[in-house]
C-alpha positions as CSV (number, residue, x, y, z in Angstrom):
1,M,-23.3,-5.8,1.8
2,N,-23.1,-2.7,4.0
3,I,-19.6,-1.4,3.8
4,F,-18.1,1.4,5.8
5,V,-14.9,3.1,4.6
6,M,-13.1,5.1,7.3
7,G,-10.8,7.7,5.7
8,A,-11.4,9.5,2.4
9,G,-7.9,9.9,1.2
10,R,-6.8,8.6,-2.2
11,M,-7.2,4.9,-1.4
12,G,-10.3,5.4,0.7
13,A,-12.0,7.4,-2.0
14,W,-11.0,4.9,-4.6
15,L,-12.6,2.1,-2.5
16,V,-15.8,4.1,-2.0
17,E,-16.1,4.6,-5.8
18,E,-15.5,1.0,-6.5
19,F,-17.8,-0.5,-3.9
20,C,-20.7,1.9,-4.3
21,L,-21.6,0.3,-7.6
22,D,-22.6,-3.0,-6.0
23,H,-23.0,-2.4,-2.3
24,Q,-24.4,0.1,0.2
25,V,-21.5,2.3,1.2
26,A,-20.9,4.8,4.0
27,V,-17.8,7.0,4.4
28,Y,-16.4,9.1,7.1
29,D,-13.4,11.4,7.4
30,R,-12.4,13.9,10.0
31,D,-11.9,16.4,7.2
32,K,-15.5,16.9,6.2
33,R,-14.5,18.8,3.1
34,K,-13.4,15.5,1.5
35,L,-17.0,14.1,1.8
36,K,-18.6,16.6,-0.5
37,Y,-17.3,14.9,-3.6
38,F,-19.2,11.6,-2.9
39,F,-22.6,10.8,-4.4
40,E,-24.8,7.7,-4.1
41,V,-23.2,6.9,-0.7
42,T,-24.0,7.7,2.9
43,R,-21.7,10.5,4.2
44,L,-21.3,10.4,8.0
45,I,-20.7,13.5,9.9
46,D,-20.3,11.7,13.3
47,L,-19.2,8.1,13.9
48,S,-22.3,7.6,16.1
49,E,-24.4,7.6,12.9
50,L,-22.7,4.3,12.0
51,R,-25.1,2.4,14.3
52,A,-28.1,3.1,12.0
53,F,-26.1,2.0,9.0
54,E,-25.2,-1.4,10.6
55,P,-22.0,-2.1,8.7
56,E,-21.1,-5.7,7.8
57,L,-17.6,-4.7,6.8
58,V,-15.4,-1.8,8.1
59,I,-12.4,-0.8,6.0
60,N,-9.9,1.3,7.9
61,A,-8.2,3.4,5.2
62,V,-6.6,6.1,7.4
63,S,-2.9,6.6,7.6
64,L,-0.9,4.0,9.5
65,P,-0.1,6.1,12.6
66,N,-3.8,6.8,13.1
67,M,-5.1,3.3,12.3
68,H,-5.1,1.9,15.8
69,Q,-7.0,4.8,17.2
70,A,-9.5,4.8,14.3
71,F,-10.4,1.2,15.1
72,Q,-10.9,2.1,18.8
73,D,-13.1,5.0,17.8
74,V,-15.3,3.0,15.5
75,L,-15.6,-0.2,17.6
76,P,-18.4,1.0,19.9
77,H,-20.7,1.7,16.9
78,V,-20.4,-1.6,14.9
79,P,-22.2,-5.0,15.4
80,G,-20.4,-7.8,17.0
81,D,-20.3,-9.9,13.8
82,C,-18.9,-7.0,11.7
83,I,-15.7,-7.8,9.9
84,L,-12.9,-5.3,10.5
85,S,-10.4,-4.7,7.6
86,D,-7.4,-2.7,6.7
87,I,-5.4,-2.0,3.5
88,A,-2.1,-1.0,5.3
89,S,1.2,-1.1,3.5
90,V,2.9,-2.4,6.6
91,K,1.4,-5.1,8.8
92,T,3.8,-5.1,11.8
93,G,1.8,-5.6,15.0
94,F,-1.5,-6.2,13.2
95,R,-1.9,-9.8,14.3
96,D,-1.9,-8.6,18.0
97,L,-4.0,-5.6,17.1
98,Y,-6.8,-7.7,15.7
99,K,-6.6,-10.1,18.5
100,D,-7.1,-7.2,21.0
101,L,-10.1,-5.8,18.9
102,G,-11.9,-9.2,19.2
103,H,-13.6,-9.1,15.8
104,R,-13.3,-11.1,12.7
105,F,-10.9,-9.4,10.4
106,V,-9.5,-9.4,6.9
107,S,-6.2,-7.7,6.1
108,T,-5.2,-6.9,2.5
109,H,-2.8,-4.7,0.6
110,P,-3.6,-3.4,-2.9
111,M,-0.1,-2.8,-4.1
112,F,-0.6,0.3,-6.1
113,G,-1.5,4.0,-5.6
114,P,-4.4,5.6,-7.4
115,T,-2.0,8.4,-8.5
116,F,0.7,6.3,-10.0
117,A,-1.4,3.4,-11.3
118,N,-4.0,3.5,-14.1
119,I,-7.0,2.7,-12.0
120,R,-9.1,2.1,-15.1
121,D,-6.8,-0.8,-16.1
122,L,-5.2,-2.7,-13.2
123,H,-4.5,-6.0,-15.0
124,E,-0.7,-5.5,-14.4
125,E,-1.1,-4.6,-10.7
126,N,-1.1,-6.9,-7.6
127,A,-2.8,-7.3,-4.3
128,I,-2.0,-9.3,-1.2
129,I,-4.5,-11.0,1.1
130,I,-3.2,-12.0,4.6
131,E,-3.5,-15.8,5.3
132,E,-4.6,-15.3,8.9
133,S,-7.7,-13.4,7.8
134,D,-11.3,-14.6,8.3
135,P,-12.4,-17.0,5.5
136,E,-15.5,-15.0,4.5
137,G,-13.4,-11.8,4.3
138,K,-10.7,-13.5,2.2
139,V,-13.3,-14.7,-0.3
140,F,-14.9,-11.2,-0.5
141,F,-11.7,-9.4,-1.2
142,R,-10.4,-12.1,-3.6
143,D,-13.6,-11.7,-5.7
144,F,-13.2,-8.0,-5.5
145,Y,-9.5,-7.8,-6.6
146,E,-9.9,-10.5,-9.2
147,G,-12.9,-8.7,-10.6
148,L,-10.5,-5.8,-11.2
149,K,-8.1,-8.2,-13.0
150,L,-5.5,-7.8,-10.2
151,H,-3.0,-10.6,-9.5
152,V,-3.7,-11.8,-6.0
153,F,-1.1,-13.3,-3.6
154,N,-1.4,-14.8,-0.2
155,Y,1.1,-14.1,2.6
156,T,1.1,-14.3,6.3
157,F,1.6,-11.1,8.3
158,E,5.3,-11.8,8.7
159,E,5.8,-12.8,5.0
160,H,4.0,-9.6,3.9
161,D,6.4,-7.2,5.5
162,K,9.4,-9.0,4.2
163,T,8.0,-9.1,0.7
164,I,7.1,-5.4,0.7
165,A,10.6,-4.5,1.9
166,Y,12.0,-6.3,-1.1
167,S,9.5,-5.4,-3.7
168,L,8.6,-1.8,-2.8
169,S,11.2,-0.4,-0.4
170,T,14.2,-1.3,-2.6
171,P,12.9,0.4,-5.8
172,F,11.4,3.3,-3.7
173,A,14.8,3.9,-2.1
174,S,16.6,3.7,-5.5
175,S,14.2,6.2,-7.0
176,M,14.6,8.5,-4.0
177,V,18.4,8.5,-4.3
178,F,18.1,9.2,-8.0
179,A,15.8,12.2,-7.3
180,A,18.2,13.4,-4.5
181,C,21.0,13.6,-7.1
182,M,19.0,15.6,-9.6
183,K,20.1,19.0,-10.8
184,K,18.6,21.6,-13.2
185,Q,20.1,20.4,-16.4
186,E,18.9,18.9,-19.6
187,A,19.8,15.2,-19.9
188,P,18.9,13.7,-23.3
189,G,19.5,10.0,-22.4
190,T,16.6,7.6,-22.8
191,T,17.5,5.6,-19.7
192,F,17.6,8.9,-17.7
193,R,14.2,9.8,-19.0
194,K,12.7,6.5,-17.9
195,H,14.2,6.8,-14.5
196,L,12.9,10.3,-14.2
197,E,9.3,9.2,-15.1
198,I,9.5,6.5,-12.4
199,A,10.8,9.0,-9.8
200,T,8.2,11.6,-10.8
201,G,5.4,9.0,-10.5
202,L,6.7,7.8,-7.1
203,L,6.9,11.3,-5.6
204,S,3.4,12.1,-6.8
205,E,2.2,9.6,-4.2
206,D,0.9,10.6,-0.8
207,D,3.7,11.3,1.7
208,H,2.1,9.1,4.3
209,L,2.1,6.1,1.9
210,L,5.7,6.6,1.0
211,S,6.7,6.9,4.7
212,E,4.8,3.8,5.6
213,I,6.7,1.8,3.0
214,M,10.1,3.1,4.0
215,F,9.4,2.8,7.8
216,N,8.6,-0.9,7.4
217,P,10.9,-2.6,10.0
218,E,12.3,-4.9,7.3
219,T,13.3,-1.9,5.0
220,I,16.5,-1.2,6.8
221,R,18.0,-4.5,5.8
222,Q,17.3,-3.7,2.1
223,I,18.9,-0.3,2.5
224,E,21.9,-1.9,4.0
225,R,22.1,-4.2,1.0
226,I,21.9,-1.2,-1.3
227,N,24.7,0.6,0.6
228,S,26.8,-2.5,0.4
229,Q,26.4,-2.9,-3.4
230,L,27.0,0.8,-3.9
231,S,30.2,0.6,-1.9
232,Y,31.3,-2.5,-4.0
233,L,30.5,-0.7,-7.3
234,T,32.4,2.4,-6.1
235,H,35.4,0.3,-5.4
236,I,35.3,-1.2,-8.9
237,I,35.0,2.2,-10.5
238,R,37.7,3.8,-8.5
239,D,40.1,1.0,-9.4
240,R,38.9,0.9,-13.0
241,D,38.8,-2.9,-12.6
242,H,37.5,-4.2,-16.0
243,D,37.5,-7.9,-14.9
244,E,35.6,-7.2,-11.7
245,M,33.1,-5.0,-13.6
246,K,32.5,-7.8,-16.0
247,K,31.8,-10.2,-13.1
248,F,29.6,-7.7,-11.5
249,L,27.5,-7.1,-14.6
250,N,27.2,-10.8,-15.3
251,R,25.9,-11.3,-11.7
252,L,23.3,-8.5,-12.3
253,R,22.1,-10.1,-15.5
254,H,21.8,-13.5,-13.7
255,N,19.8,-11.8,-10.8
256,I,17.2,-10.3,-13.2
257,E,16.7,-13.3,-15.5
């Protein structure tokens, strides 16, 4: 298959490296310096060169704020039967976006970052495929993700954002608050060290990726829940209420069983 990857950031570069083993791949990025590291792929200097490549699949891997414009820029240069694709972390508005673009589409979300995850061993990582996507596109990406040993889940556009707010926004926010409370002091605790490792890994990710996750419209509800539980815990601690603390801890244990 002829695959065009638009955007050579961390995820875009990872996709290029994975797909070039079995497909004809072209890549484009506005920052031409990013293209010099690719071999065995077609490096496009201008999007007009895409016509000669005749892509069958376009993967839009630019940052979320630039995604709509990137699709508009590439659309005049792709065949009518080309499948459009994205790997965005937030899908709000994408159903209408693809309807306006007028092409077959497949929307997916590999739920890991190349910096934090071990990209050589992804058997513990997950990916989401959007139900409304084109059947051929869904089969292609399911085969791709399962070939990498990823666990694949199917959600609608709406279900995706609610799930991401719960599964990513909540731990992201918790790690950010932990990091915000850090100070230059040795802390020998094992639990502290584990939290520090998680926060360090999270903050090594791309700022655009972190922002996309946190700006998910569903995230604010999760933040409000965190604030509510922190207020409740603060009340228990301030009153030194052993009975209420016991009830609280038992509820936590029940939640994570």
